[in-house]
N, C-alpha and C positions, 0 to 999 in steps of 0.2 A: 395512259392518257387515250380520249376518244377523238375522232377526225376533226370534229368542229375545234377543237382545241389545238390541234396542230396546227391549222390553216388561219386561223383568227386569233388577233388578241385583244383584250380592253384595257386602252389605258386611260390615262389623265393627264391634262395638260392644264397649266395656268393661263389665266385669262386677265384679270382686274382685282386689285384686292384679294378679297377671300372666295371670289368667284374661281370656277374650275368649268374643264369640260370634262366629255369621255369621248373616246374615238376608238371606233371597232375597225381593224384594217387586217390586210391578207397577215401570213406568219412572218412574212419578210419585212414586215412594216412600213413598205416604202408609201405604198398609198392610201389613205384611210378610205372604208368604205363608206362610214357613217360617222360625224361629229354630231354631236349636241351640247349643248351650251347656251347659257350659263348654267351651272351646277353648283351652289343654289340658284333658283331663281324666282325673281319676284313677280313680273307682268308676262314675260315672253320666254319661250325656248326655243331656241333655234337649232332645226335639223337640215344641216348639209348631207349630202349621199352623193354619191358615185353615182350617175343613170349610165348605166350602160348600153341601154337600150330605150327610145322613146316610147316602145310599146309596152314596157314593164307595166305591170300593175301594182303602183306603189301605194301603201294607206301606213297612216303612224295613229296608233293609239294610246291614250294615257287610261291607267286601270289604278285606283286604290289599294291600299295593300292588303283587301281583303277579295282582292279582283274583281270587283263590279266594275264596268266601263264605263269612264267618266265622259269620255268624247274620240273620235275620230276623224281624222284631217287627210281629205285626199287632197293632192294637188292638180290644181284645174288645168293646167296647160304640159303636166309632166314636168314641171321645172324640178330643180333640184336642190333647193331652198325651202324650208317652209318655215314661216313664224308663226309658233302656235301661242295664240292667248290662254295664259293660265293665270291670270289675276281672279279670275273668278275661282278659281280652286281655293281651299283651306289650306292653311300651313298642315305642311307634313311630308310624308316621304309618298312617290307617287313611283307605279314603272310606266316608264314609256317604250312600246311595242311598235321597232320597225317593220312590217311585212311586205315583202317583194317576191314577188313571183320568180324573178331570174335571180336575185341575192338571198333569198330566205328569208326567217325571222331570226331577228335580236332584240334582247331587252336589256336596256339601262334603269338604273333606280334614279332619279332624282329627288332634290330637296327643293320645296314650295316653302319661301318664308314670309 
């Protein structure tokens, strides 16, 4: 088991209907570092994350399954919730990559309906 797996866990949680979200948390599971929902998504994906330091350089990128960068969003005021418009994406599966200088990089697959 690698170090990353020991300290973090990916879990899903129900939202409403058939919608779900993904949560990446510390190994103890007490406080989520990142929540991405709904999944599957129609118009927007919400990315909530624990801002450990207001000076942290955070970005969220969406890639298609071939690895092509579709879009990158950076918070304007170092807020800890991003609403990303995905209505312009075609139906399919995408990788959402969260990048933080202080928290590391995490990738979660989402489905666009």
